[in-house]
C-alpha positions in Angstrom: -12.5 28.5 9.0 -15.7 26.8 8.7 -17.7 29.6 10.2 -16.4 31.8 7.8 -17.7 29.5 5.2 -20.7 29.8 6.4 -21.2 33.6 6.3 -19.2 34.2 3.0 -19.6 33.2 -0.5 -16.7 30.9 -1.8 -14.1 32.4 -2.7 -13.7 34.8 -0.1 -10.4 36.3 1.4 -9.1 36.7 4.9 -5.6 37.9 6.5 -3.5 35.0 8.6 -1.4 37.3 10.3 0.5 39.3 7.3 -0.7 36.0 5.1 -3.3 37.1 2.4 -5.5 34.1 2.6 -8.3 33.0 -0.2 -11.0 30.1 0.4 -12.6 28.0 -2.2 -14.8 25.4 -1.4 -16.7 25.2 -4.9 -15.6 21.5 -6.6 -15.1 23.4 -9.8 -12.3 25.6 -8.0 -10.9 22.9 -6.2 -10.4 21.0 -9.3 -8.6 23.8 -11.2 -6.5 24.5 -7.7 -5.8 20.4 -7.0 -4.5 20.1 -10.3 -2.2 23.1 -11.6 1.4 23.4 -11.2 0.9 26.6 -9.9 -0.5 25.5 -6.8 1.6 22.2 -6.1 3.6 23.3 -3.3 2.1 23.6 0.1 1.8 27.0 2.0 4.6 28.5 4.0 2.9 27.5 7.5 3.8 23.6 7.2 7.0 24.7 8.5 5.8 25.1 11.7 5.0 21.6 11.8 8.6 20.2 10.8 9.3 19.7 14.7 6.6 17.2 14.1 6.8 15.7 10.5 9.8 17.4 9.3 9.9 17.5 5.7 8.0 14.0 5.0 6.0 13.4 2.1 3.0 15.5 3.6 5.1 19.0 4.3 7.9 18.4 1.4 8.7 21.1 -0.8 7.9 20.5 -4.4 11.1 18.9 -6.0 11.4 16.6 -2.4 7.8 15.6 -2.7 8.2 14.7 -6.8 10.8 12.2 -6.1 9.7 10.8 -3.0 6.3 10.3 -4.6 7.2 8.8 -7.8 9.3 6.3 -5.6 6.6 5.3 -3.3 3.6 5.0 -5.4 4.4 1.2 -6.6 4.2 0.5 -3.3 0.6 1.2 -2.8 -0.5 -0.4 -6.4 -3.8 -2.8 -5.2 -1.3 -6.0 -5.9 1.2 -5.0 -3.8 -1.3 -4.0 -0.8 -3.0 -7.8 -1.2 -0.1 -8.6 0.7 -1.2 -7.2 3.8 -5.0 -8.6 3.7 -3.2 -11.1 6.7 -1.7 -8.6 8.5 -5.2 -6.5 8.9 -6.7 -9.7 9.8 -5.0 -10.7 12.5 -4.7 -7.1 14.1 -8.7 -6.8 13.7 -8.7 -10.1 15.8 -6.4 -8.9 18.4 -8.8 -5.7 18.4 -12.0 -7.7 19.2 -10.4 -9.8 21.9 -8.8 -6.9 23.7 -12.1 -5.0 23.4 -14.1 -8.0 25.0 -13.6 -7.2 28.4 -15.9 -4.2 28.2 -18.7 -5.6 26.5 -22.1 -6.4 28.3 -20.8 -4.0 30.9 -23.7 -1.5 30.7 -21.3 1.2 30.5 -20.1 3.5 27.7 -16.0 3.4 27.1 -14.1 5.3 24.6 -12.7 3.0 22.0 -10.5 5.4 20.7 -7.0 4.0 22.6 -8.3 0.3 21.0 -8.6 1.4 17.6 -5.2 3.6 17.5 -3.4 0.7 18.6 -4.5 -1.5 16.5 -4.2 0.6 13.3 -0.7 1.6 14.7 0.6 -2.2 14.8 -1.4 -3.1 11.2 0.4 0.2 9.8 4.1 -0.5 11.5 3.9 -4.1 10.5 2.4 -3.2 6.8 4.7 -0.4 6.1 7.4 -1.0 7.9 7.4 -5.0 8.4 8.2 -4.3 12.0 5.6 -6.1 14.6 5.1 -3.2 17.4 2.2 -5.4 19.2 1.1 -2.2 21.2 -2.4 -4.0 21.4 -0.5 -6.0 23.6 2.2 -4.5 25.1 0.6 -0.6 25.0 3.1 2.2 24.6 0.4 4.7 25.5 3.5 7.5 25.7 3.8 7.3 21.9 0.0 8.0 21.1 0.0 10.5 23.4 3.3 12.6 22.1 1.3 12.0 18.6 -2.0 13.9 19.8 0.4 16.8 21.9 2.5 17.2 19.2 -0.1 17.6 16.7 -2.3 20.2 19.4 1.2 22.1 19.8 2.0 22.1 15.9 -1.9 23.3 14.8 -1.4 26.0 17.3 1.2 27.9 15.9 -0.6 27.9 12.4 -4.0 28.9 13.7 -2.8 31.9 15.9 -1.0 34.3 14.0 1.0 36.3 16.5 2.7 32.7 17.2 4.2 33.4 13.2 6.5 35.5 14.3 9.8 33.5 15.4 10.9 35.8 18.0 7.5 35.8 19.7 6.9 31.9 19.4 10.7 31.2 20.4 9.7 32.7 24.2 6.6 31.0 24.8 5.8 27.9 26.4 4.5 26.4 23.0 8.6 26.4 21.3 9.7 24.4 24.3 6.8 21.8 24.6 6.4 21.3 20.9 10.2 20.7 20.2 10.2 18.4 23.4 7.4 16.5 21.8 9.4 16.2 18.3 12.3 14.9 19.8 10.1 12.2 21.5 8.3 11.2 17.8 11.7 11.5 16.5 13.4 8.7 18.3 15.6 10.8 20.5 13.8 10.6 23.6 11.3 7.9 25.4 10.0 6.5 22.0 13.0 6.2 20.3 12.8 2.2 20.6 9.5 2.4 18.3 11.4 4.4 15.3 14.6 3.0 15.9 13.2 -0.7 16.1 11.5 -0.3 12.7 14.9 1.0 10.9 17.4 -1.3 12.4 15.1 -4.0 11.7 14.6 -2.6 8.0 18.1 -2.5 7.8 18.7 -6.0 8.8 16.2 -6.9 6.0 17.8 -5.1 3.0 21.2 -6.4 4.0 20.0 -9.9 3.9 18.3 -9.4 0.8 21.4 -7.8 -0.8 23.8 -11.1 0.6 20.8 -13.0 -1.4 21.5 -10.7 -4.4 25.1 -11.0 -4.8 24.6 -15.0 -4.5 22.0 -15.3 -7.2 24.4 -13.0 -9.1 27.6 -15.3 -8.9 25.1 -17.9 -10.1 24.3 -15.9 -13.2 20.5 -15.8 -12.0 20.3 -11.9 -12.3 16.8 -10.5 -11.5 15.3 -7.9 -13.8 14.5 -4.6 -12.0 10.5 -5.4 -12.1 11.6 -8.3 -9.9 13.6 -6.4 -7.4 10.9 -3.7 -7.3 8.3 -6.6 -6.5 10.6 -8.4 -3.5 10.4 -4.4 -1.9 7.7 -5.6 0.3 7.6 -2.2 2.9 7.7 1.4 2.6 11.5 1.8 4.3 13.0 -1.1 2.2 12.4 1.4 -1.0 13.6 4.4 1.2 16.7 2.8 2.0 16.9 1.1 -1.3 16.8 4.9 -2.6 20.0 6.0 -0.7 22.0 4.2 -3.3 20.9 7.3 -5.8 18.7 5.6 -7.7 15.6 8.3 -6.7 17.0 10.5 -4.3 19.6 10.8 -1.4 17.6 10.0 1.8 19.5 10.9 5.1 18.7 9.1 8.0 16.6 12.5 9.1 14.5 11.9 6.0 13.9 8.5 6.3 12.5 9.5 10.1 10.5 11.9 8.3 8.7 9.6 6.6 8.6 7.0 9.4 6.9 10.1 11.6 4.7 11.2 8.5 3.2 7.7 7.4 2.8 6.8 11.0 0.4 9.6 11.6 -0.8 9.7 8.3 -1.2 5.7 7.9 -2.5 5.1 11.7 -4.2 7.8 13.4 -6.0 8.8 10.6 -7.6 5.2 10.1 -8.2 5.1 13.9 -10.0 8.4 14.0 -12.1 7.3 10.9 -13.0 3.9 12.4 -14.2 5.5 15.4 -16.4 7.9 14.3 -17.7 5.2 11.4 -18.5 3.0 14.5 -20.1 6.2 16.6 -22.4 6.7 13.5 -23.5 3.1 13.4 -24.1 3.6 17.6 -26.6 6.4 16.9 -28.3 4.9 13.7 -29.1 1.0 14.5 -31.1 0.9 11.3 -27.7 1.8 9.4 -26.1 -0.5 11.7 -28.0 -3.5 10.9 -27.7 -2.9 7.1 -23.9 -3.3 7.6 -24.4 -6.5 9.6 -26.7 -8.0 7.1 -24.0 -7.2 4.4 -21.5 -8.8 6.7 -24.2 -11.9 7.1 -24.6 -12.5 3.3 -20.8 -12.2 2.3 -19.7 -14.3 5.2 -22.5 -16.6 5.7 -22.0 -17.2 8.9 -18.1 -18.3 9.0 -15.6 -16.7 11.5 -13.3 -16.7 8.4 -10.4 -13.6 7.7 -11.8 -10.5 5.0 -10.4 -11.3 1.9 -10.1 -8.9 -1.3 -12.9 -10.3 -3.0 -15.3 -10.0 0.6 -14.3 -5.9 0.5 -15.3 -5.8 -3.3 -18.9 -7.1 -2.0 -19.1 -4.4 0.8 -21.1 -1.8 -1.0 -23.2 -0.8 1.6 -20.4 -0.6 4.5 -18.0 1.6 1.9 -21.1 4.0 1.5 -20.7 3.8 5.4 -17.2 4.6 5.6 -17.6 7.6 2.7 -20.7 8.9 4.5 -18.5 9.1 7.6 -15.5 10.8 6.1 -18.0 13.2 4.5 -19.2 14.6 7.8 -16.1 14.3 9.5 -13.1 14.5 7.2 -9.9 13.7 9.0 -7.9 16.5 7.6 -9.0 19.8 8.6 -7.6 22.1 6.2 -5.0 22.1 3.0 -3.1 25.1 2.3 -1.5 25.5 -0.7 0.8 28.5 -2.1 0.2 30.3 -5.3 3.5 30.9 -7.4 1.6 32.3 -10.0 -1.6 34.0 -10.8 -4.3 31.5 -11.4 -7.8 32.3 -12.9 -10.6 29.8 -11.3 -14.2 30.0 -12.2 -16.5 33.5 -12.9 -13.2 35.3 -13.7 -11.7 35.1 -10.4 -8.1 35.0 -9.7 -5.7 33.9 -7.1 -2.9 36.2 -6.6 0.8 35.2 -6.5 2.4 34.8 -3.0 -1.2 34.1 -1.6 -2.3 30.9 0.3 -5.1 28.9 -0.7 -6.9 27.4 1.9 -9.4 24.7 1.2 -12.0 23.0 4.1 -13.0 19.8 3.0 -15.7 19.7 5.6 -17.0 23.5 4.3 -17.4 21.7 0.7 -18.7 18.3 2.4 -21.7 20.5 4.3 -22.9 22.7 1.5 -26.6 22.0 0.9 -26.4 23.0 -2.9 -24.2 20.2 -3.3 -25.6 17.2 -0.8 -29.2 16.9 0.3 -29.6 17.5 4.4 -25.8 18.2 4.9 -26.0 17.7 8.4 -27.7 14.5 8.3 -26.0 11.3 8.5 -27.1 9.3 4.9 -24.5 6.5 3.6 -27.2 7.0 0.5 -25.2 9.6 -0.6 -22.7 7.5 -2.1 -25.4 5.0 -3.6 -23.8 4.7 -7.4 -26.5 6.8 -9.0 -25.8 9.9 -6.4 -22.1 9.4 -6.9 -22.5 9.7 -10.8 -24.7 12.7 -10.6 -22.5 14.4 -8.3 -19.1 17.0 -9.2 -16.0 14.7 -8.4 -14.7 17.3 -6.3 -17.8 17.5 -4.5 -16.2 15.2 -2.0 -12.2 15.3 -0.9 -11.6 13.4 2.2 -8.1 12.6 0.6 -7.4 15.6 -0.8 -7.0 15.8 -4.7 -5.0 15.8 -7.8 -1.0 15.1 -8.0 -1.1 15.5 -3.9 -3.8 13.4 -3.3 -3.2 10.7 -0.5 -1.0 8.2 -1.5 -2.6 5.9 0.6 -6.4 6.2 0.6 -6.4 2.4 -1.0 -4.7 1.0 1.9 -7.2 3.0 4.1 -10.0 1.9 2.7 -8.8 -1.6 3.1 -8.0 -1.5 6.1 -11.2 0.2 7.5 -13.3 -2.5 5.8 -11.3 -5.1 7.4 -11.3 -3.6 10.6 -15.6 -2.3 10.4 -16.6 -5.9 9.0 -14.4 -7.8 11.7 -15.8 -5.7 14.7 -19.6 -5.4 13.5 -19.6 -9.2 12.7 -18.6 -9.7 16.9 -20.4 -6.7 18.7 -23.3 -4.5 18.2 -22.8 -0.9 19.5 -25.3 1.8 20.8 -24.5 5.2 22.6 -26.5 8.0 24.3 -24.7 10.4 22.3 -27.0 12.5 19.6 -25.1 13.9 16.6 -25.8 17.3 17.7 -23.7 16.5 21.0 -20.7 15.6 19.5 -17.8 18.7 19.4 -15.5 18.8 16.8 -11.7 19.8 17.5 -9.0 20.6 15.0 -5.2 19.9 15.2 -3.3 18.2 12.5 -6.5 16.0 12.4 -10.6 16.1 13.3 -11.0 14.9 16.3 -14.2 14.2 18.7 -13.5 16.6 21.7 -15.1 14.1 24.3 -13.9 10.8 22.6 -16.0 8.0 21.3 -18.0 6.2 23.4 -20.7 3.4 23.0 -21.7 0.5 24.8 -20.6 -2.6 23.3 -23.0 -6.1 23.1 -21.4 -9.4 21.7 -23.7 -11.0 19.0 -25.0 -13.9 19.5 -22.9 -17.2 18.1 -19.9 -14.8 18.3 -16.6 -15.3 20.3 -13.6 -13.4 20.0 -11.5 -16.1 21.5 
């Protein structure tokens, strides 16, 4: 898709099997597509991912998505996210301790497994109230299933002949994807993870309801808004919805959302953190600027990161955003065109077509970015951001179906990068041009994220 975009001017059309696709990459067109009700629905190819993520928030039909989004949005407001800062700090500290054995070894290591475990633990405790402790007791099979299922699901999208059920069902892809999907959905070797999440949430909600009954008997009724403040975790909100407040969720629906958020909330952050540190390892001058910013904020204190600290991490945020520009985690966004939709230059997207958006295409456009092939955090200085079209940068998609968890992601990444860079200096022999990307549900580094770690003087992860 990216190579097509380099050879043809946007918008251009192509066929994916019998599916008419139109790729758009100009910011003005993206703004129209991502904010129009005629292109609110996801394309039908997302059905190929149902064995992995079911009909969770990412792939949900429009009506289900509207109700789910309305239900979950209050859980992601800044005030609610503050209560997760201690979890983010605790897991970041475990990360720097667990990886210490590789510091000063003189050898490069792939940091991804450590960051995936940290991200998974952080998100599960924050979103679901469950301590998995995969950093201390690694459940590698779960992470492996996520990656394998992502590869298999994406393969069906990218290979048009597999769109036909009668062909697909006769291939090894179908059998393997069903196996990995079952594993992820709690019916095979990883059942303990999802079942623990749901079981603990049920127990927590039952205790809350018992407490509510006692309070009612004492004429100490709380307002609806107070009740909403008490629901700390996403799954609490989903369970409450089974009472008919928003949507009649089945247990299958809940498992869909758990898996969707595990992938969207943990693996995406882990991949971005790894790319971010790899960029800092390649560009020591930028790494030192990040470290200097941390020193100015923490004044040598080895303490948790606070929300106020995060607000002061302007350069660190620029580095994270530049990382997401060069390595947007989601390779493709596909929307279905319900009715003819006019975009710029009098082009019309015809009803029945699929709109294809490749964030990397827009993020690499030299008309929008000066020397886009170079890593340059100054692309996100206040002055440069103000002069650029809002939809020139879409790592979290945009519009109504933009990523619900982007604020959480930025907080978690700032906490992790801050804690890690205060403890370790990173370096690598890998050059930017050496990075080979591969894409399934996410964009990854084909050869991993390899670097050497050197403890910074005066820091001790213990």
